[in-house]
N, C-alpha and C positions, 0 to 999 in steps of 0.2 A: 681440484678436479670436480666437474659438475656432476651432481647427483641426477642420474637419468632414470631412476626407478619410478614406477607409477606413483602418483600423488597419494593414493590410498594405502600404500605399503606401510605396515607398522601401526595402522590405526586399530585401537582396541575395540572390543565388543561394546564396552560402556560408552566410548566416544561415539560409536555408531548409534547407540541408543539415544544419547543426548541429541544428536542431529535429527533422528527420527521424530522424537517427541516435539522438538522445536519446529520441525517441518510440518508435522500434523497440526500443531497449534496455528501456524501461519496459513495452512491450507484452509482451515475452517474460519479463521479470521477473515481471509479473503472472500470465502463463500458468503458469510453473513454480511460483509460489507457490500457485496454485489447484489444480493437478493432484491434489495429495494430498486436498484436500477432496472432490473428486468421486469419488474411488475409496476413500475412507476405509473404508466398510463392507465391500465385498468384499475389500479388502486385509487388513484386520484379521481377518476371518472365516477367511481362509486361513492367516495367520501365527499366529493364536491358537487355531485349531481350529474346525471347523464347529459344534461344540456350544456355543460361546461365547455368552453372553446379550447382549441388546441393551444392558443397563446397563453390562456390562463393556466392550463396544466403545465406548460413549459416554465412559466414564472413561478408557480407554487412548487413545482418539482425542483427547480433550481434552488429555491429558498430552503427546502428540506435538506437537499444535498449540502448547502452551506452550513446549516445547523449541525449536520453530521460531521463535517470537517472541523468545526469548532470543538465539538465533543471529542473528536480524535486528538486534537491538539491538547486539550485539557488532560485527557487520559495519558497521553504520551509523556507530558512533562511530570505529572503527579506520580505516575507509576515508574518513571525513570528514577526519580528521587527515592521512591519506595524500594525499588530493587537494589539500589546502592546501600540503603540503610538496613533492610531486613532480609535481602537475598533475592537472587534471580529466580530460583525455583518457586518461592512463595508468590512472587509477582506474577509468574507465568500461570499459576493455578488460579489466582483471583481474577486475572484479566480474562481468561478463557471462560470462567463461570459467568462473569458479567456480560460479555457479548453474547453468549449462548442464551441466557435467560431472557434478556431484553429483546433479542431478535424474535424469540417465540412470543413475547408479549405484544409485539407489533400486530399480531393477528387479531388482537382484541380492539384495535382502533375503531372509533366511531366517528371521528372527525379528522381532518387533515392535520390539525395541531396535536392531536393524540399521537398520530404517526410520527410527527416531528419530534415530540418529546421522547418516545421510545427509541427513535434512531439516535438522538443525542446520547442517551444512556448506553445504547449499544456501542457507540463510537468511543466512549471512555475506555471500555475493555479492548476494543480493536486497536486503539492508539497505544495503550500500555503494553500489549503483548509483544510488539515488534522489538522494542528496545531490550526487554528482558531476554527474549529468544536469541537475538543477535549477539548480545554480550555473553550469554551462556555458551553458545557454540564457539565464539572467538576465544574464550578463556579455557575451554576444555580441550579443544582440538590442538594437535601439534602445529607448530609454526609453519612447517613446510607444506601442510595440507590445509591451512586455515582459509586461504583465498578460495580454493575450489569448494570447500565446505560452505563458505558464504554464498557462492553461486548456486549450489544445490539447495541451500535453505531458501533462497528467494525464488527459486523455480516453483515453490509451493503456491505462490500467489496466482500463477497461471492455472495451476491445477484447481485451486479454489474457485476461480471464476468459471472454469469449465464445469465444475460441479454445480455452480449456481445456474448455469445454462441448462444443465441436465435436469436439475430439480424442476426448473420452470417448464421444461419440455414435458416432463412426466406428469406434474400436477397443476401447472399453471392454467391449462385450458379449463380446469374445473373450479379453481378458486385461488386468488392471489393470497388469501389468508392461509391456506394450506402450505403455500411456499414458505411463509415465515415460520410456521410451526416446525418445519423440517430443520430450521436453524437452531433448535434446542439441542440437537444431537451432539455437537462438539463438547458439551459438558462432560461427556465420557472421557475425553482426552485429559481433562483436569485430574481425574482419578488416576490415570496412568502416570502423569507427571508426579503427583503427590506420593505415589508408592515407590517409584523407581529412580528418581533423579535427585541427587544431592547437590549441595552448593559447591561451586568451583573452589579449588584451593587458593587461587589468586584472590578471590573475594574474602575468604577467611583470613588470609594474610593481611589484607588491607584493614579489615575490622580489628584484627589483633593490634596493629600499629595504632589505630585510633584509641582503643581501650587502654593501651599502654601509656597514653598521654603524650603522643608524639608531637603535639602542638596543633594549633588551629588549622595550620596548612594541611594537615592530614585528615581533617573532618570529612565525613562522607556525605555525598548528595547535596552539596550547596550550590545552587544555581549561579550565584554571583561569582563563584570561582571560575566559571566558564569564560568570564570576561576579564580575567587578570592577564597581565603581560605574558606572552607565550602561548595563550589559548584564545585570546579574543579574536584574532584574525581567523582562526579555524572555525570558531563558533559563528561569526558573522557570515563568512563566505559559505560555510556548510549549510547554514539555515536558508540562505538565499538560493543556493542550488536546489535544495529540497523544495523550496517555494515554487520554483520554476517547474519542476517535475510534477508536483502535486497539482498546481494550478492547471497545467496542460492536461494531465490525466483526467481530472474531474470536470474540467471546462471543455474538453474536446472528446477524448476517447470514450468517456462514459455516456456520451450522448449518441453513440452509434446505434443503440436500439431505436431511438427516435428517427434517425436517418433511414433505417430499414423500414420503419412504418410509413415513411414518406417517399419511397421510390415510386416511379410513375404508375406501376401496375398494382400498388398496394390496396387501392380503394376497391378493386374488383374481386378480392378474395375474402373468405370468411375470417372472422376474428380468431378462431382456433388455428387456422393455417398461418395467420400472422404471428401468433404466439410461437409456433414452431419455427417460423423464419427468424424471429428475434433470438430464440434460444440457439439455433444453429449458427447464427451470426456471431453471437457471443463466444461460442465454443471455437469457431474458426479463428476469430481474432486472437484467442488465447493459445492456439497452436503457434502463431507467430510470437506471442509474448513469451511462451515457454522457451522457444529457441533463442529469443533475446536474453532472457535471464541466464541461460546456460552459456551463451556466447560471451557475455560481459567478463566473466571471471578469467578465461584464458586470454582474452584480449588485453585485460589490464595487467596480467602477468608479463605479456610480451611488450606492450608499448607504454605502460604506466597508467596511473589513475587518471590524470588530466586528459591524455589523448583518447582514452576510452570514453570518457564523458563527452569529449568533443564529437566523436563519431556519432554517438546516440542523440545528442542535442541537435546536431545538424540533420540527421536522418528524420527526426520528428518534425523539425521545421519545414522540411520539404514535403513530407507525406501528408500533412494536414490539408493543404490546398489541393494536392493531387487527388485525395479521396473525396473530399466534400464538394469539389467543383467539377469533377469529371464523371461522377457516377450517372449511369443511364439506366441501369437495371439491377435487380437483386443479384444476378450472377456476377455482374461487374463489382458489386460491393464485396462479395465473397472472395474475389481475387485480390482485392486491395487491403482488406481488413488485416490479414496476417502481417503485411509490411508495416502498417500503422502500429499494430501491437508489438512488433519486434522492437521498435525504437521507443515508443512512449511508455511501454511497460518495462522493457528490458533494462532501462537505465536505473531502475530501482535496486537491482543487484549491486550496483556500485555503492549505494549508501550502506548496505549491510556489510560490505567489505571496508569501505573508506572511513565511516564515522568511528567505529571502535578503534581504528588506528590513530585517531587524533587525540585521544584522551588517556590519562593514567587510570589504573584500575579503580581507584576510589571514586572517580568521576565518570567511568565509562558509560554506564547506562543513563546517568544524568545528562551527559553531553550528547550521546547518540539520540536519546529520547528528545532532548531539547531541539537539536538541529532538525531531526526528521519530522517533528510534530509541531513545534511552536509556529513554524512558518505556515501551518495549516490555518491558523487564525486569519491570516491575510489571503491565503490561497482559497479560503472558503468563498471568496467573492467570485471565483472562477465559474462554477456552475450557475450561480445566481446571475452573473453578468451575461452568460450565454443566453439564459432565458430572457433577460431584459433586452439584450441587443436584438433578439429575434423580432420582438415587436417594433423596435426602433428602426431596424434596417428593412423590415418586411421580408426578410430572407433568413432562414435557418442556416444555410450554407455560408452566407457572408458573416453572420455572427460568430460561427465556430472558427472561421478562418482568421477573423480579427483576434479572437482569444488565443489562437495558436501561435501568434507572433511572439508570445512570451518566451518561446525557445531561443529567440535571438538574445535575450538577456542572459540565458544560460551560457551561451558561447562567450559573451563579454565578461562573465565572471571568472572563467577558467584561468586566465593569467595570474589571478590572485589566490588561487587554491593551492595549499601546500601539497607537494608531491611526497607520497609516503611509500612509494615502491622500494622494496628491499629493506625496509625498517622493521624491527621487532615491535611488538605491542609495548607502549610505555608502561613501566611497572608502577 
């Protein structure tokens, strides 16, 4: 007989606490990742000189975004291994501290390459936090509620981007440096995690087997094991799916502030009003993103992982040219941004659900961290490519549309993705 009770029935206070602290870590992870995007233009104008052209800002801004994604990949892989070896909670604490401290230090930049260096170091923490938080929730929450908990966890990204827009709205007109200083606040979350969250029992059991000398196959955190028979297909396909999503997000969606600055009437309004427009646009986009994050989990329960990914890849493929080629006014942008955010952002809930299901406990954060983050080394070309193609095509909209074709690759990968609907987490 089918259990029709609410998915949250029977969840303990401690399990809710784990979800809350992982959610908060991901909120501020998202906020600190996004702060650069909303201040990109004024920051680079000051650091490169007021006479710098828009094409030069786009190219240098894309390069810094690419550096950030490489740092994200490095942090994701390193802290994925770290979390499997020494614990999910410890990894969560260290990654939050890293991205908070170096976001604040970006306010001290004196040249564009100072900013690039601080963003690289910020990204190491940003990349490492996701795998630790996703594995922690997956291992602590009961199986019947795990999928919906994963959806709730990833909704934090939209809230974080919304916060980034709100911070820029409040202090951006005064100073882009003040925007980065606000990014230090998430360090407080690390204290909450350190005091209140313990390591999952599943992780302790895996460590106990390793210490008991269960053999090399039970070693913890070894990346090469992700490519052994039985796991190699999941690792390759999962990494490529993440590559598509990340390439599209940073190569398309995160350029929408530039789109807002280039609508036909933008040149006739004051810079402070433009800052408010950009902030409002980012927040509106993330209304759609939040709905997408929350929609993915029930959709995947109903139709399976692969069909849910199909819906979101297809929606992103359609929405990119619709937004960037039909926009005529700021009001028009605000109507379409939530739809873009729904698909290009919402798809990331799938990875929080899907990747932990592909790997056994001893490799869970190593595998999830590798798939979600290693592809960022290659996806880092997305924002850089958008900036470069803008100069080549002579059109920002054509450049973004070309980059947005990457979602077609996502659709082509899905027949090779293992379906995990209805399976328990591998022990």
